[in-house]
C-alpha positions as CSV (number, residue, x, y, z in Angstrom):
1,M,-37.0,20.8,22.5
2,S,-35.4,17.4,22.0
3,A,-32.8,15.2,23.7
4,Q,-30.2,13.0,22.2
5,T,-29.6,9.9,24.2
6,D,-28.4,6.3,23.7
7,A,-31.1,5.0,25.9
8,P,-34.3,3.5,24.4
9,S,-37.4,5.6,24.5
10,P,-40.6,3.6,25.0
11,S,-43.9,5.3,25.0
12,P,-45.2,6.6,28.3
13,G,-47.9,3.9,28.3
14,D,-45.5,1.0,28.1
15,D,-44.7,-0.8,31.3
16,P,-41.9,-3.3,30.7
17,P,-40.7,-5.3,33.6
18,G,-37.8,-3.8,35.6
19,D,-36.0,-3.7,38.9
20,D,-38.7,-3.3,41.5
21,S,-36.3,-2.1,44.2
22,I,-37.3,1.5,43.9
23,D,-41.0,0.6,43.7
24,D,-40.6,-1.1,47.1
25,L,-39.0,2.0,48.6
26,A,-41.9,4.3,47.5
27,P,-43.8,4.0,50.8
28,V,-40.6,4.8,52.7
29,A,-39.8,7.8,50.6
30,A,-43.3,9.2,50.9
31,S,-43.6,8.9,54.7
32,H,-42.7,11.7,57.1
33,G,-42.6,11.2,60.9
34,Y,-44.5,13.6,63.0
35,A,-41.4,14.1,65.2
36,G,-39.3,15.2,62.2
37,V,-42.0,17.6,61.1
38,L,-42.3,19.2,64.5
39,L,-38.5,19.4,64.8
40,R,-38.1,21.1,61.4
41,A,-40.9,23.5,62.2
42,A,-39.3,24.4,65.6
43,I,-36.0,25.0,63.9
44,T,-37.6,27.2,61.3
45,V,-39.5,29.3,63.8
46,A,-36.6,29.6,66.2
47,I,-34.1,30.8,63.5
48,L,-36.6,33.4,62.1
49,V,-37.5,34.7,65.5
50,F,-33.8,35.1,66.4
51,L,-33.0,36.9,63.2
52,F,-36.0,39.3,63.6
53,V,-34.9,40.1,67.2
54,R,-31.1,40.2,66.4
55,F,-31.3,42.4,63.3
56,D,-33.4,45.4,62.5
57,V,-35.5,43.7,59.9
58,A,-38.6,45.9,60.5
59,T,-36.6,49.0,59.5
60,S,-35.4,47.2,56.3
61,L,-39.0,46.3,55.5
62,E,-39.9,50.0,55.6
63,L,-37.7,50.6,52.7
64,I,-40.1,48.7,50.5
65,T,-42.1,51.3,48.7
66,S,-44.1,51.6,45.4
67,N,-40.7,52.1,43.7
68,F,-39.9,48.5,44.6
69,V,-42.8,47.1,42.5
70,P,-40.8,47.0,39.2
71,L,-38.1,45.0,41.0
72,L,-40.6,42.5,42.4
73,I,-41.9,42.1,38.8
74,V,-38.4,41.4,37.6
75,G,-37.8,39.0,40.5
76,T,-41.0,37.1,39.7
77,G,-39.9,36.8,36.1
78,L,-36.5,35.4,37.2
79,V,-38.1,32.7,39.3
80,F,-40.4,31.8,36.4
81,V,-37.3,31.4,34.2
82,S,-35.6,29.2,36.7
83,L,-38.7,26.9,36.9
84,I,-38.9,26.6,33.1
85,L,-35.2,25.7,33.0
86,N,-35.7,23.1,35.7
87,A,-38.6,21.6,33.7
88,W,-36.4,21.6,30.5
89,R,-33.5,19.9,32.4
90,W,-35.8,17.1,33.7
91,Y,-37.3,16.7,30.2
92,L,-33.8,16.0,28.8
93,L,-32.8,13.7,31.6
94,I,-35.9,11.4,31.5
95,P,-34.9,9.6,28.2
96,V,-31.7,8.5,30.0
97,T,-33.9,6.2,32.1
98,G,-35.5,4.8,28.9
99,A,-38.7,6.7,29.1
100,M,-40.3,9.9,27.7
101,L,-42.6,12.7,28.9
102,A,-43.8,15.7,27.0
103,F,-42.3,19.0,27.9
104,R,-45.7,20.4,28.9
105,T,-46.0,17.5,31.4
106,T,-42.6,18.1,32.9
107,T,-43.4,21.8,33.2
108,A,-46.7,21.1,35.0
109,L,-45.1,18.6,37.3
110,T,-42.2,21.0,38.0
111,L,-44.6,23.7,39.1
112,L,-46.5,21.0,41.1
113,G,-43.2,20.0,42.8
114,H,-42.3,23.6,43.5
115,F,-45.7,24.0,45.3
116,F,-45.0,21.1,47.6
117,N,-41.4,22.2,48.1
118,Q,-42.7,25.4,49.6
119,L,-45.0,23.6,52.0
120,L,-43.6,20.3,53.0
121,P,-41.1,20.1,56.0
122,T,-38.3,19.0,53.7
123,S,-36.7,20.6,50.6
124,V,-37.1,17.3,48.7
125,G,-40.8,16.7,49.5
126,G,-41.7,18.2,46.2
127,D,-39.4,15.8,44.4
128,V,-41.3,12.8,46.0
129,V,-44.6,14.3,44.7
130,R,-43.1,15.0,41.3
131,G,-41.8,11.5,41.0
132,W,-45.1,9.9,41.9
133,E,-47.0,12.1,39.5
134,A,-44.5,11.3,36.7
135,H,-45.3,7.6,37.5
136,R,-49.0,8.3,37.2
137,S,-48.3,10.1,33.9
138,G,-46.9,6.9,32.4
139,L,-43.4,6.3,33.7
140,R,-42.5,3.1,35.6
141,L,-41.9,4.0,39.2
142,D,-38.2,3.2,39.0
143,Q,-37.8,5.4,36.0
144,A,-39.7,8.3,37.6
145,V,-37.7,8.1,40.8
146,I,-34.3,7.8,39.1
147,S,-35.1,10.7,36.8
148,V,-36.1,13.0,39.7
149,V,-33.0,12.0,41.7
150,L,-30.8,12.5,38.7
151,D,-32.4,15.9,38.1
152,R,-31.7,16.9,41.7
153,I,-28.1,15.7,41.5
154,M,-27.5,17.7,38.2
155,G,-28.9,20.8,39.9
156,L,-26.6,20.4,42.9
157,T,-23.6,19.7,40.6
158,G,-24.2,23.0,38.9
159,L,-24.3,24.7,42.3
160,L,-21.1,23.0,43.2
161,L,-19.4,24.3,40.1
162,L,-20.4,27.9,41.0
163,I,-19.0,27.4,44.5
164,I,-15.7,26.0,43.2
165,A,-15.4,28.9,40.6
166,G,-15.8,31.5,43.4
167,Q,-13.3,30.1,45.8
168,P,-10.2,32.0,44.7
169,L,-12.0,35.3,44.9
170,L,-13.8,34.4,48.1
171,I,-10.5,33.6,49.8
172,Q,-9.2,37.0,48.7
173,R,-12.3,39.0,49.8
174,V,-13.2,37.3,53.1
175,S,-10.9,37.4,56.1
176,Y,-13.2,35.2,58.2
177,P,-11.9,31.7,57.7
178,G,-15.1,29.9,58.9
179,F,-17.1,30.8,55.8
180,T,-14.3,29.7,53.5
181,L,-13.9,26.4,55.4
182,M,-17.6,25.7,55.2
183,A,-17.5,26.3,51.4
184,L,-14.5,24.0,51.1
185,A,-16.2,21.3,53.2
186,L,-19.3,21.5,51.0
187,I,-17.1,21.1,47.9
188,A,-15.3,18.1,49.4
189,C,-18.6,16.5,50.3
190,G,-20.1,17.2,46.9
191,I,-17.2,15.8,45.0
192,G,-17.0,12.8,47.2
193,G,-20.7,12.1,46.7
194,L,-20.4,12.3,42.9
195,V,-17.5,9.9,42.9
196,L,-19.4,7.5,45.1
197,M,-22.4,7.7,42.9
198,F,-20.4,6.7,39.8
199,V,-18.6,3.8,41.4
200,F,-21.3,2.6,43.7
201,Y,-22.5,-0.2,41.4
202,R,-19.0,-1.8,41.5
203,L,-18.7,-1.9,45.2
204,P,-18.7,-5.3,46.9
205,L,-22.0,-4.8,48.6
206,P,-24.9,-7.3,49.3
207,F,-27.2,-5.8,46.6
208,E,-29.5,-8.7,46.5
209,R,-30.2,-8.6,50.2
210,F,-31.1,-4.9,50.6
211,R,-33.5,-3.0,48.5
212,I,-31.9,0.4,49.2
213,L,-28.6,-0.9,47.9
214,R,-30.3,-2.2,44.7
215,A,-31.8,1.3,44.2
216,G,-28.4,2.9,44.7
217,R,-26.9,0.5,42.1
218,E,-29.6,1.4,39.6
219,L,-29.0,5.1,40.1
220,S,-25.2,4.6,39.7
221,V,-25.7,2.7,36.4
222,T,-28.1,5.4,35.1
223,A,-25.6,8.2,36.1
224,R,-22.9,6.4,34.1
225,R,-25.2,6.2,31.1
226,L,-25.8,9.9,31.4
227,A,-22.0,10.5,31.5
228,R,-21.6,8.6,28.2
229,S,-24.3,10.7,26.6
230,R,-22.0,13.7,26.7
231,G,-24.4,16.0,24.8
232,T,-27.2,15.5,27.3
233,A,-24.8,15.8,30.3
234,A,-23.3,19.0,29.0
235,I,-26.6,20.7,28.2
236,T,-28.3,19.7,31.5
237,L,-25.2,21.0,33.4
238,L,-25.4,24.3,31.6
239,I,-29.1,24.5,32.4
240,S,-28.3,23.9,36.0
241,V,-25.8,26.8,36.0
242,G,-28.5,28.9,34.3
243,V,-31.0,28.1,37.0
244,H,-28.6,29.2,39.8
245,T,-27.6,32.3,37.8
246,S,-31.2,33.3,37.9
247,A,-31.1,33.0,41.7
248,L,-28.0,35.1,41.8
249,L,-29.6,37.8,39.7
250,L,-32.7,37.6,41.9
251,A,-30.7,38.3,45.1
252,T,-28.7,41.1,43.3
253,V,-31.9,42.8,42.1
254,Y,-33.5,42.8,45.5
255,A,-30.4,43.9,47.3
256,R,-29.9,46.8,45.0
257,G,-33.6,47.7,45.6
258,F,-32.6,48.4,49.2
259,G,-29.9,50.8,48.0
260,L,-27.0,48.4,48.5
261,D,-24.1,48.9,46.0
262,V,-23.8,45.1,45.7
263,S,-22.4,43.4,42.6
264,F,-23.4,40.2,40.9
265,I,-19.9,38.9,41.7
266,D,-20.5,39.5,45.4
267,M,-23.7,37.5,45.2
268,A,-21.9,34.8,43.4
269,L,-19.5,34.4,46.3
270,V,-22.2,33.7,49.0
271,V,-25.5,32.8,47.4
272,P,-24.5,29.4,45.9
273,T,-23.3,28.2,49.3
274,V,-26.4,29.5,51.0
275,L,-28.6,27.7,48.4
276,L,-26.7,24.5,48.9
277,V,-27.1,24.6,52.7
278,S,-30.8,25.6,52.6
279,S,-31.5,22.6,50.3
280,L,-30.7,20.3,53.3
281,P,-33.8,18.9,55.0
282,L,-33.4,21.0,58.1
283,S,-36.3,23.4,58.0
284,I,-39.6,23.9,56.2
285,G,-39.0,25.0,52.6
286,G,-35.5,26.2,53.5
287,W,-37.0,29.1,55.6
288,G,-34.7,30.2,58.4
289,I,-31.7,28.4,57.1
290,R,-31.7,30.6,53.9
291,E,-32.1,33.8,55.9
292,A,-29.4,32.9,58.4
293,G,-27.0,31.9,55.6
294,L,-27.5,35.0,53.6
295,A,-27.2,37.2,56.7
296,A,-23.8,35.5,57.4
297,G,-22.7,35.9,53.8
298,F,-23.6,39.6,53.7
299,A,-21.9,40.2,57.0
300,V,-18.5,38.7,55.9
301,L,-18.7,40.9,52.8
302,G,-19.4,44.0,54.9
303,Y,-23.1,44.5,54.0
304,P,-25.9,45.0,56.6
305,A,-27.2,41.6,57.8
306,G,-30.7,43.0,58.5
307,I,-31.1,43.8,54.8
308,A,-29.8,40.4,53.9
309,V,-32.6,38.8,56.0
310,T,-35.2,41.0,54.3
311,V,-33.8,40.2,50.9
312,S,-34.0,36.5,51.7
313,I,-37.6,36.8,52.9
314,L,-38.6,38.5,49.7
315,I,-36.9,35.7,47.7
316,G,-39.0,33.2,49.7
317,L,-42.2,35.1,49.2
318,T,-41.5,35.3,45.4
319,N,-41.0,31.6,45.3
320,L,-44.3,31.2,47.3
321,A,-46.1,33.3,44.6
322,W,-45.0,30.8,42.0
323,A,-46.3,28.0,44.2
324,L,-49.9,29.1,43.4
325,P,-49.8,27.7,39.8
326,G,-48.6,24.4,41.2
327,A,-51.6,24.4,43.7
328,V,-54.0,24.9,40.7
329,I,-52.4,22.1,38.8
330,W,-52.7,19.8,41.9
331,V,-56.4,20.6,42.2
332,M,-57.0,20.0,38.5
333,R,-55.1,16.7,38.6
334,R,-57.1,15.5,41.6
335,R,-60.4,16.4,40.0
336,R,-59.4,14.6,36.8
337,A,-58.3,11.5,38.7
338,K,-61.7,11.4,40.5
339,S,-63.6,11.8,37.3
340,V,-61.7,8.9,35.8
341,R,-62.4,6.7,38.8
342,R,-66.0,7.6,38.9
343,P,-68.2,4.8,37.4
344,G,-70.2,5.7,34.3
């Protein structure tokens, strides 16, 4: 796998001088207040308890029999495909920052980030770990952070495209205006955020006074560099759509496993919006938010909300299963780091 980019590609060991604004922000990005952790944990537990009490989730769980095993295998494979696609997208985006990492390294760090995304009380906690480990693998810290943020933005852009594509059919199918309005609000916010990112470096702001503004300016400049590398931008955007298509297939497979005559198109109308909302740092690993969102989406399409909650739980458990390789990678990297630091 290779990437075509106009940016220079120094070796991972090089450490040329650069803007230290993002380096200065590292301690801020890595810190989490105990109050925020407790709040997100409370939100997660409260939503899950409400859903279990409100809907007959226990009855839905009884539908899981030995015949469901092949579907779980397929679902596990779909999550693996999405993780590999995520690693490939990041691998292609890193050269835009002027750096390089091997594909095997981006794959290992993607699995590592996935592990922490399942455990930390924010959906971007794994990105912080991924960026730091990329820095330890040879990237300057500003390059590591920018590449991870850009990777996250490309993923959200792909999700935004799917939501936009489904709007005409969603308006026809759904009589409840609240769900449509929420999707339209997300589209407006997403487009507004992308526009702001591209013009941010030109705004009359006191960049030299505030580190956070300098970091935003650097991200804006790098995003424009990516836009000029049209081949890389197009490929990474297609990969993002592929990642989310895997999620749609996963939800479709599990829903059909419960006997629902649900189509891929139905899932495409609700799952992208649910994924976008669950990516917000409101709960631990998206738990609770994802279940509530999918229940609401199933309900507006006329499907049982209880089965939706069960499907979402299975999706979460499948993602947890793929967190185990990331845990192994974390332990191996810690041991390797200790052996390097040990004298003699």
